[in-house]
C-alpha positions in Angstrom: -54.9 13.3 -8.0 -53.6 14.1 -4.5 -56.3 13.5 -1.9 -54.4 14.4 1.3 -54.4 18.1 1.9 -52.8 18.3 5.3 -50.8 15.9 7.4 -49.5 15.5 10.9 -45.7 15.5 11.1 -43.2 15.1 13.9 -40.9 18.1 14.4 -37.3 18.0 15.6 -35.8 19.9 18.4 -35.6 23.1 16.4 -38.3 22.9 13.6 -36.5 25.6 11.7 -37.7 24.3 8.3 -41.4 24.7 9.2 -40.9 27.9 11.2 -39.6 29.6 8.0 -42.8 28.6 6.3 -44.9 30.3 9.0 -45.7 27.4 11.3 -45.7 27.8 15.1 -43.5 25.3 16.8 -44.4 24.4 20.5 -41.6 25.1 22.9 -41.2 24.8 26.7 -38.5 26.0 29.1 -36.1 23.4 30.5 -34.6 23.6 34.0 -31.9 25.9 32.7 -34.4 28.3 31.2 -33.7 27.3 27.6 -36.6 26.9 25.1 -36.9 23.3 23.9 -39.3 21.5 21.7 -40.9 18.7 23.7 -39.9 15.2 22.6 -42.5 13.7 20.2 -44.1 17.1 19.3 -46.2 17.0 16.2 -47.9 19.8 14.1 -50.3 19.8 11.1 -48.8 21.1 7.9 -50.0 21.4 4.3 -48.7 18.5 2.1 -47.1 21.0 -0.4 -44.9 22.2 2.5 -43.3 18.8 3.1 -39.7 18.5 2.1 -39.0 16.6 -1.1 -37.3 13.7 0.7 -40.0 13.3 3.3 -41.2 9.8 4.2 -44.6 11.0 5.2 -47.5 9.0 3.7 -50.3 10.5 1.6 -53.4 9.2 -0.1 -53.7 9.5 -3.9 -56.3 8.7 -6.6 -55.1 7.3 -9.9 -56.1 9.8 -12.7 -56.4 6.8 -15.1 -58.5 4.1 -13.4 -59.8 6.1 -10.4 -58.3 3.6 -7.9 -57.6 5.1 -4.5 -54.0 4.5 -3.3 -53.4 4.8 0.4 -50.1 5.3 2.3 -47.9 6.4 -0.7 -44.6 7.8 0.5 -44.4 11.5 -0.4 -41.0 11.2 -2.0 -42.2 8.3 -4.3 -45.3 10.4 -5.2 -43.0 13.3 -6.4 -41.1 11.0 -8.7 -44.2 9.9 -10.6 -46.5 13.0 -10.5 -46.8 14.9 -13.8 -46.1 18.6 -14.3 -49.8 19.2 -14.5 -50.4 17.3 -11.2 -51.8 14.1 -12.7 -50.8 10.8 -11.2 -51.1 7.3 -12.6 -50.8 3.9 -10.9 -48.2 1.5 -12.1 -50.7 -0.6 -14.1 -52.1 2.4 -15.9 -48.6 3.8 -16.7 -47.5 0.5 -18.0 -50.5 -0.3 -20.2 -51.2 3.1 -21.6 -48.3 4.3 -23.8 -49.5 7.9 -23.7 -48.9 7.9 -19.9 -45.3 6.5 -20.4 -42.7 9.2 -19.8 -39.2 8.7 -21.3 -36.1 10.3 -19.8 -36.0 12.5 -22.8 -39.6 13.8 -22.3 -39.1 14.2 -18.5 -36.0 16.4 -19.0 -37.8 18.7 -21.4 -41.0 18.8 -19.3 -39.3 19.5 -16.0 -36.1 21.3 -16.9 -35.1 24.4 -18.9 -34.4 23.7 -22.5 -30.8 24.7 -22.0 -30.3 22.2 -19.2 -32.2 19.5 -21.0 -30.0 20.0 -24.1 -26.8 19.6 -22.1 -28.0 16.3 -20.6 -29.0 15.0 -24.1 -25.6 16.0 -25.5 -23.9 14.1 -22.7 -25.7 10.8 -23.4 -23.2 8.2 -24.7 -24.9 6.5 -27.6 -22.0 4.0 -28.0 -21.9 2.7 -24.5 -25.6 2.7 -23.6 -26.8 -0.6 -25.0 -29.4 -3.1 -23.8 -28.8 -6.8 -23.0 -29.3 -7.7 -26.7 -26.6 -5.3 -27.8 -29.0 -2.7 -29.2 -28.1 1.0 -28.7 -30.3 3.0 -26.4 -31.3 6.6 -26.6 -32.9 8.8 -23.9 -36.3 8.1 -25.6 -35.9 4.4 -25.1 -35.7 4.5 -21.3 -38.1 5.7 -18.6 -37.2 8.5 -16.3 -37.3 6.0 -13.4 -35.1 3.4 -15.0 -32.0 2.2 -13.1 -30.2 1.0 -16.3 -28.9 -2.4 -17.5 -28.1 -4.4 -14.4 -29.2 -1.4 -12.2 -25.8 0.2 -12.8 -27.1 3.3 -14.4 -26.4 4.9 -17.9 -23.3 6.2 -19.5 -22.8 10.0 -19.7 -19.9 11.9 -21.4 -18.1 15.0 -20.1 -18.6 18.0 -22.3 -15.9 20.1 -20.7 -13.0 17.7 -21.2 -13.1 15.1 -24.0 -10.2 13.2 -22.3 -12.5 12.2 -19.4 -14.0 8.8 -19.7 -17.8 8.3 -19.8 -19.2 7.6 -16.3 -22.3 5.6 -15.2 -25.0 7.7 -13.6 -28.4 6.8 -12.0 -31.0 9.0 -13.8 -33.7 8.2 -11.3 -31.7 9.9 -8.6 -31.3 12.9 -10.7 -35.1 12.9 -11.4 -35.7 12.8 -7.6 -33.9 16.1 -7.2 -30.3 15.1 -6.7 -28.9 17.4 -9.4 -25.3 16.5 -8.6 -26.0 13.0 -9.7 -24.9 13.8 -13.3 -21.8 15.8 -12.4 -18.6 14.6 -14.1 -16.5 13.3 -11.1 -13.3 13.6 -13.1 -13.8 17.4 -13.4 -13.0 17.6 -9.6 -9.3 18.2 -9.8 -8.9 17.2 -6.1 -10.0 13.6 -6.5 -7.6 10.7 -6.2 -7.9 9.8 -9.8 -6.5 13.2 -10.8 -3.9 13.9 -8.0 -2.7 10.5 -7.0 -3.7 8.0 -9.7 -1.1 5.5 -8.5 -3.3 4.8 -5.5 -6.2 3.5 -7.6 -4.7 0.0 -7.8 -5.0 -0.4 -4.0 -8.8 0.5 -3.9 -11.2 -2.4 -3.9 -14.0 -0.1 -5.2 -12.3 1.9 -8.0 -15.2 4.4 -7.8 -13.7 5.6 -4.6 -11.0 7.3 -6.7 -13.6 9.6 -8.1 -15.5 10.1 -4.8 -12.7 11.3 -2.5 -9.6 13.4 -2.4 -6.2 11.9 -1.5 -6.2 13.9 1.8 -9.7 12.6 2.9 -10.2 11.2 6.4 -12.7 8.7 5.1 -12.2 5.0 5.4 -12.1 2.9 2.2 -11.6 -0.8 1.6 -8.0 -1.3 0.2 -6.1 -4.4 -0.7 -2.5 -5.6 -0.7 -1.2 -5.9 -4.2 0.9 -8.9 -3.4 -1.3 -11.2 -1.3 -4.7 -9.7 -1.8 -5.3 -9.1 2.0 -8.1 -6.5 2.4 -8.6 -4.0 5.2 -10.3 -0.6 5.8 -7.8 2.3 5.8 -8.0 6.1 6.0 -7.4 7.5 2.5 -4.9 10.1 3.8 -2.9 7.3 5.6 -2.8 5.3 2.3 -1.4 8.3 0.6 1.2 9.0 3.3 2.3 5.6 4.4 1.2 3.2 1.6 -0.5 -0.1 2.3 1.0 -2.0 5.3 0.0 -5.6 5.0 -0.4 -7.8 8.1 0.2 -11.0 6.1 3.2 -10.3 4.0 4.9 -7.3 5.6 8.7 -7.3 5.7 8.8 -5.1 8.9 11.4 -2.7 7.3 10.3 0.9 7.7 9.1 3.1 4.8 12.0 5.6 5.2 14.6 2.9 5.0 13.2 1.3 1.9 12.7 4.8 0.3 16.4 5.7 1.0 17.5 2.2 -0.3 15.9 2.9 -3.7 17.4 6.4 -3.9 20.9 4.9 -3.5 20.1 2.2 -6.0 19.0 4.8 -8.6 22.3 6.6 -8.0 24.2 3.3 -8.5 26.0 3.9 -5.2 28.0 1.1 -3.5 26.3 0.8 -0.1 25.6 -1.6 2.7 22.2 -1.5 4.4 21.7 -2.4 8.1 25.4 -2.3 8.9 26.4 -4.4 12.0 29.6 -5.9 13.6 29.2 -8.8 11.2 30.6 -6.5 8.5 32.5 -3.9 10.5 33.6 -5.1 13.9 33.7 -1.6 15.4 29.9 -1.3 15.2 29.7 -3.5 18.4 26.0 -4.0 19.4 24.7 -1.1 17.3 23.0 -1.2 13.8 23.4 1.6 11.3 20.8 2.1 8.5 23.3 2.6 5.6 27.1 2.6 5.1 28.6 4.2 2.0 32.3 3.4 1.7 33.4 5.9 -1.0 32.3 8.9 1.1 33.2 7.2 4.5 29.6 7.9 5.4 26.7 6.7 7.5 23.0 7.5 6.8 20.5 7.2 9.6 16.7 7.6 8.8 15.2 8.8 12.1 11.5 8.2 12.5 9.1 10.1 14.8 10.3 8.2 17.9 13.6 10.2 17.7 11.8 13.5 18.0 8.6 12.9 20.1 7.7 10.9 23.1 5.5 8.1 21.8 3.1 5.8 23.7 3.7 2.1 23.7 7.4 2.6 22.8 10.0 0.4 24.4 12.3 3.3 25.2 11.6 6.8 26.2 12.8 9.8 24.2 15.7 10.5 26.5 17.1 6.9 26.1 16.7 7.0 22.3 18.5 10.3 22.0 21.3 9.1 24.3 21.6 5.9 22.2 21.8 8.1 19.0 24.6 10.2 20.5 26.6 7.1 21.4 26.2 5.6 17.9 27.4 8.8 16.2 30.4 9.2 18.5 31.4 5.5 17.9 31.1 5.9 14.2 33.2 9.1 14.0 35.9 7.5 16.2 36.2 4.8 13.7 36.8 6.8 10.5 33.3 7.8 9.5 33.7 11.3 8.1 30.1 12.0 7.1 27.4 11.1 9.5 24.1 12.1 8.0 20.8 12.1 9.9 17.6 12.3 7.9 14.5 13.7 9.5 11.9 11.0 8.6 9.3 11.7 11.4 6.7 11.7 8.6 6.6 8.7 6.3 5.5 10.3 3.1 7.1 11.0 -0.2 7.3 14.8 0.0 8.6 15.0 3.5 11.4 12.4 3.0 12.3 13.9 -0.4 12.7 17.3 1.2 14.7 15.9 4.0 17.1 14.2 1.6 17.5 17.3 -0.7 18.1 19.6 2.4 20.9 17.3 3.7 24.5 17.0 2.5 23.7 13.9 0.4 23.2 15.8 -2.9 26.6 17.4 -2.6 28.4 14.2 -1.4 26.8 11.9 -4.0 26.6 14.5 -6.7 23.0 14.5 -7.7 20.1 16.9 -8.3 16.4 16.5 -7.5 15.5 15.7 -11.1 18.0 12.8 -11.2 15.7 10.8 -8.9 12.4 9.2 -9.8 10.8 10.0 -6.4 7.5 8.2 -7.2 9.5 5.1 -7.9 11.1 5.4 -4.5 7.6 5.7 -2.9 6.3 2.6 -4.8 9.4 0.6 -3.8 8.9 1.7 -0.2 5.3 0.5 -0.4 6.3 -2.9 -1.8 7.0 -6.0 0.3 10.5 -7.2 0.2 9.0 -10.6 1.1 7.4 -10.7 -2.4 10.6 -9.5 -4.1 12.7 -12.3 -2.5 10.0 -14.8 -3.5 10.1 -13.6 -7.1 13.9 -14.1 -7.2 13.4 -17.7 -5.9 10.7 -18.4 -8.4 12.9 -17.0 -11.2 15.3 -19.9 -10.5 17.7 -18.3 -8.0 17.5 -21.2 -5.5 20.0 -19.8 -3.0 19.3 -17.5 -0.1 23.0 -16.4 -0.3 22.6 -15.3 -3.9 19.3 -13.6 -3.4 20.8 -11.8 -0.4 23.6 -10.5 -2.6 21.1 -9.1 -5.1 18.9 -7.5 -2.4 21.8 -6.5 -0.2 20.4 -8.4 2.7 21.9 -11.3 4.7 20.8 -14.8 3.9 19.1 -15.3 7.3 16.7 -12.4 6.5 16.1 -13.9 3.0 15.4 -17.3 4.6 12.9 -15.6 6.9 11.2 -13.9 3.9 11.0 -17.1 1.9 9.5 -19.0 4.8 6.8 -16.3 5.0 6.3 -16.6 1.2 5.9 -20.4 1.5 3.2 -20.0 4.1 1.4 -17.6 1.8 1.7 -20.2 -1.0 3.9 -18.0 -3.2 6.8 -20.3 -3.6 8.0 -23.9 -2.8 10.8 -22.9 -0.4 11.3 -25.6 2.3 13.5 -24.5 5.1 14.2 -28.1 6.3 15.1 -29.2 2.8 17.5 -26.3 2.4 19.0 -27.0 5.8 19.6 -30.7 4.8 21.3 -29.5 1.6 23.6 -27.3 3.6 24.4 -30.1 6.0 25.2 -32.5 3.1 27.4 -29.8 1.5 29.2 -29.1 4.7 29.6 -32.9 5.3 31.0 -33.2 1.8 33.5 -30.4 2.5 34.5 -32.0 5.8 35.2 -35.3 4.1 38.0 -33.9 2.0 41.4 -35.2 2.9 43.7 -32.8 4.7 47.3 -32.9 5.8 48.8 -31.4 8.9 52.0 -29.8 7.5 53.4 -29.5 11.0 53.3 -33.2 11.8 52.9 -34.7 8.3 49.8 -36.6 9.4 47.1 -37.2 6.7 43.4 -37.2 7.7 40.5 -38.5 5.7 38.4 -35.4 6.7 38.7 -32.1 8.5 36.5 -33.6 11.3 39.1 -36.4 11.9 41.9 -33.8 12.3 39.7 -31.7 14.5 38.9 -34.6 16.8 42.6 -35.6 17.1 43.7 -32.1 18.2 40.4 -31.0 20.0 39.8 -28.0 17.7 37.0 -26.8 15.5 36.8 -28.3 12.0 35.8 -24.8 10.7 39.2 -23.4 11.7 40.9 -26.1 9.8 38.7 -25.3 6.8 39.5 -21.6 7.1 43.2 -22.4 7.2 43.0 -24.6 4.1 41.0 -21.9 2.2 43.5 -19.2 3.3 40.8 -17.2 4.9 42.7 -15.3 7.5 43.9 -18.4 9.4 47.6 -19.4 9.0 47.3 -22.1 11.6 44.6 -24.0 13.6 45.4 -25.4 17.0 48.6 -26.3 18.8 50.5 -29.6 19.2 49.8 -30.9 22.7 53.4 -31.9 23.4 55.6 -29.4 21.5 53.2 -26.4 21.5 53.9 -25.7 17.9 51.1 -24.1 15.8 49.5 -26.6 13.5 49.4 -25.7 9.8 47.0 -27.4 7.5 46.4 -27.9 3.7 44.0 -29.8 1.5 45.8 -33.1 0.6 45.1 -32.7 -3.1 46.6 -29.2 -3.1 49.6 -30.5 -1.1 50.3 -33.2 -3.7 50.0 -30.7 -6.6 52.5 -28.4 -4.8 54.9 -31.3 -4.4 54.7 -32.2 -8.1 55.3 -28.6 -9.0 58.4 -28.5 -6.7 59.7 -31.8 -8.2 59.3 -30.5 -11.7 61.0 -27.3 -10.9 63.9 -29.1 -9.3 64.3 -31.3 -12.4 64.5 -28.3 -14.7 66.8 -26.3 -12.5 69.8 -28.1 -11.0 70.5 -25.1 -8.8 67.2 -25.5 -7.1 67.7 -26.8 -3.6 64.9 -28.2 -1.5 
C-alpha cells in the first residue's frame, strides 16, 4: 500500500512536465526581463504525477506483513507494485509463492495479449539455460531477474530468421524501456549490417549493433596486429581504418590502396620511385612508376588541395613542387602522368578517383575487375606485420623480402626492427650487419689479377690499397657491372682492368685448349 500521497519535488528551470499537469511553477523576472524559475524552487505534487524514472522517495506499507517501508525510490516501487496496487516486501515476495510473479505472468498482467504473445514467441528455449544446464521458460524466471551471470536472456527475431538471438535485460523492459527487446539486427543502418568488416576492430562487439558506421560516437577499438587499444570515432574507423601508434608503417592509406589495385591487375610497377632506380628523378620521389605505359601515378592527399595547420610547407610551396615534379617527369619520357585526388582517405572516394582517371583505359580494366574491399583491407594493414610474417616464414633476407613487397631492403630492415621490439620476430639488426660484414669480407678475400700490370693480389682490398682506389669498384669491374676498369696506373696513366684470378685461369685454359685444337689460332 502506498502511504505517501503528496511529495515535495525540485523543479528545473522550465518545469514544463508539471505545468502540463496543471501545476503552477514559480517564476521571477531576471535583469533582462525574462521569466526564470528561481534556483532550488520546489513544489508539492501528487505521487501519481511523478515521472516513472523519478528518484523521489516515498513511504510504503507491505500488504503481506504490514511492515512500514520508508524512503523507497519511486522508480523501484513501480517495478514491484501489482496491477491492483498491492505491494509486498522482499521477504514476503520470496516466502509466499502466491506473491511470486514470473516474467510470463507479468507480461500477461501488464501488457496486451497480442504484445505478450509476441514476447513469448521470441523467447529462445534452446539458449536460455541455467547454470546446471536446464532449459528455462518465461515461467521459470521472475520479471526482475537479470539472467544467468546478469547478462540477460536470449530472444529471437520473428521478422528475420537469419538474425541471431540476442541477449536482453527483461527487468529494463519491465521498468518501461520498451525498446529493450527490439532486435538490433533489424536496424539496417548498424555496423553489423552495412560494414561487417569493421566488427573485428571493436573491443565490445555489441557496439556493432548499437551504432551506425557513420556515427560520431567514440568506441574502443584495437589493432588487429599488436592488440593496441584506443578510443576512435566510428566514422573515422570506417573512413581511415585503424591507425596504430605501435606498429604503423607510416605509408599513407591512398598509397597502399593503389598498391593493391596494381597488384590485383598483375601490373609491373615500382613504388616510391627515386634516383636510386631512375637517375633523372633527382631529389624527388614519385608514388608509382609503371614501365609498360611509361607512366607515373601520384596519390595526392588533402595537403595538395587545402591549406592545413601544422604542415611543413604551405599550399603554394606544395603546388609549386608538384608542378616541378610533373615537368621533370615529362621531360624524361613519362608519357602518362596521372594525379589521383585522394583528399579523402576512404574506399568510395579513392575508388571513384581511380575509375574517373585514365587508368582504366591505360591498364585495360573495369570496376568489377577489382576487389575494392580487399584494397581497403590491405590499406588498413600494417606493412610492418607483413614483413615480419615473411621473416617468420623463413625468408631471412631483407633483400628477398624487399623484392616480394617491392620495397627497398633499408625499409624492410626498419620494419623488422620495429617487429622485434614488439616481440613478433627474432630479427637482430646487429647480427644481420655482422653477417653482411663477413660476407663482404669473404668476397674481398677472393684473389684478383690486374690485367693491365699482371699483378696478382690475395684480395680486392690489397689491390685497392696498392692503387688507392675503392675495393667496390674493383668488385664491380670483376662482376662486369658497368665498370670496364677501376683506377689508373700512377706512372703510365693507363686504365687498370681487373678480373677474378680463378676466372682468369679458366680463360687461359680455354685459350690453350682452343690453340691446341686449331693450329691456325694465333695468340
